[in-house]
N, C-alpha and C positions, 0 to 999 in steps of 0.2 A: 363682229365681236358680240360676245354674250354679255350679260349684265355684269359679271365679275371681271370682264376685260379679256377673257380667254378667247382666242380665235376659234372659229367654227372649224374644227378639224376632227378627223377620226381619232377617237381616244385610244391611247396605248392601253393594253390590258396586262394585268398580272394574273397569271394562272398558277395555282399551287396544287401540286399532286402529292398525295401522301397515302398511307394505308388507312382505309376506312374501318369502321366498327366491325365489318364482316371479314376483315383480314385481307381484302383485295385492294390493289392500288386503284385510286380514283381521283377525280378532281375535287378538292375540298374548298377551293375558292376560285372564282373567275369573275374579276371585277375590273372596271375601268379605272385607270389611274386618275388622280385628281387633276382637273384642268387648271392650268396656271396662266398667269398673265405673260404673254410672250415678250413684253417690254421689260420684264424684270428677270433676275436670276431666281430660279426656284430649285430646291432640292427635295426630292421625295425619297424617304428611306424605304427601299424595296424589301429588305430583310436584314436581320442582324443576329448575332450570336457570339458566344465566347470563342476565342481562337488564340493560339500561341502567336508569338511575334516572329517575323521574318528577320533574318540577319542581313541588313543592308550593307554591311561591311564585307560580306563573303565575296570572294573573287567571282567575276562574271566569266562563265565558261565560253560564251559565244555560241553561235549556231543555234540549231533547233533540236530539241530532244525528240527522238522517234517516238511515235505513239505506241503504247502497250497498255494492256489492262492493268499493269502494276500502277499506272498513273491514277487509277480509280480505286486502288486497294491499299497502297502504301500510305503511311501517315504524312502525306505531303499535300499541298494544294496544287492545282493545275489550272492554267488558263489556256484554252484551246480554241482554234477556229475549226468548226465542223462544217463540212460541205456534203450535202445530200443531193445526188444527181436525180434527174427525173426518173420516176419508177422505182427508185431505191427503196427496199423494204416491202415492196408489193407482195412478194411471196413469203418473206420472213422479215419482220420488223426488228429482229435481234433483241427479243425480250431479255432483260437482264435486271439484276439487283446488285447494288453495292452499298456498303455502309458509308454513304456520302450524302452531302447536301449539294445538289447540282443546280446551278443558276445559269440561265441562258437567255440570250437576247437575239431575236431574229433580225439580222441585218438586211437580208434580201430574200425574196420568195416566200413560200409557204411550206410548212412541214406539219405532219400529223404526229402528235404525241399519242402513242398507243399505250393504253392502260388496261388493266384486267377488267375494269367495270365500264369501259367505253373509251372513245377517242375524242381528242380535241384538236382542232386546226389552229395553228399559230401562224400569224401573218407578220409581215415586215413591221417592226416596231414593238411587237408583243414581247413580254418578259415572262419567263416561266421559272418555277422552282420545284424541283423534285426532292421531297424529304423522305428518303428511304423507301421510295415507291418502285415496285416492279414496273418497268417501262421499256418501250422500244420506239423506233422512229420509222416513218414512211413519208415518201415524197410522192403525192398524187398529182402534182402539177407538171407542167411541161417545161419548166426551167429549174435551174439549180437553186437550192435553198442554202443560205449561209447563216450559221449561228455562232455567236461568241459565247463560249461556255466557260464557266468558272466552277471548279469542283473542289469542295472542301471535305476532309475526313469528318465523319460524324460518329456519335455513339451508336452502336448497333441496336436495332429494334429487336425485341423478343418476337420470334416467329414460331 
């Protein structure tokens, strides 16, 4: 235990990617999450912003919606499980840009967030946020990487 009661553990990181002053996507923040006392409940606000309300009374359609790029461009939010197999993105990381705020949590493995101004490796437990940043993904490891992704529509950036 440390002085503040937090266990000695590898800190979870929050990595924020955005468009830098030069107009290229880059990491604008890479910091360890605050360590908390494991004997108490603690909540750390990872990110927040204005959003409309979801209709909880809407009928549940059941099943799973097939993935399509429209889930990243329509004015809806999406919660997705993304799986990146070993070597995926090695030749083409699928660089793309959408008018969204993408939030992701690495459940398992490691994945490389590819940005125009450099790459950052995210490991199990890391949290990332892409704010209108051109980005892609690559798995340099020997096992699958699984990410929980939450995508929200965002106001377009002037490009």
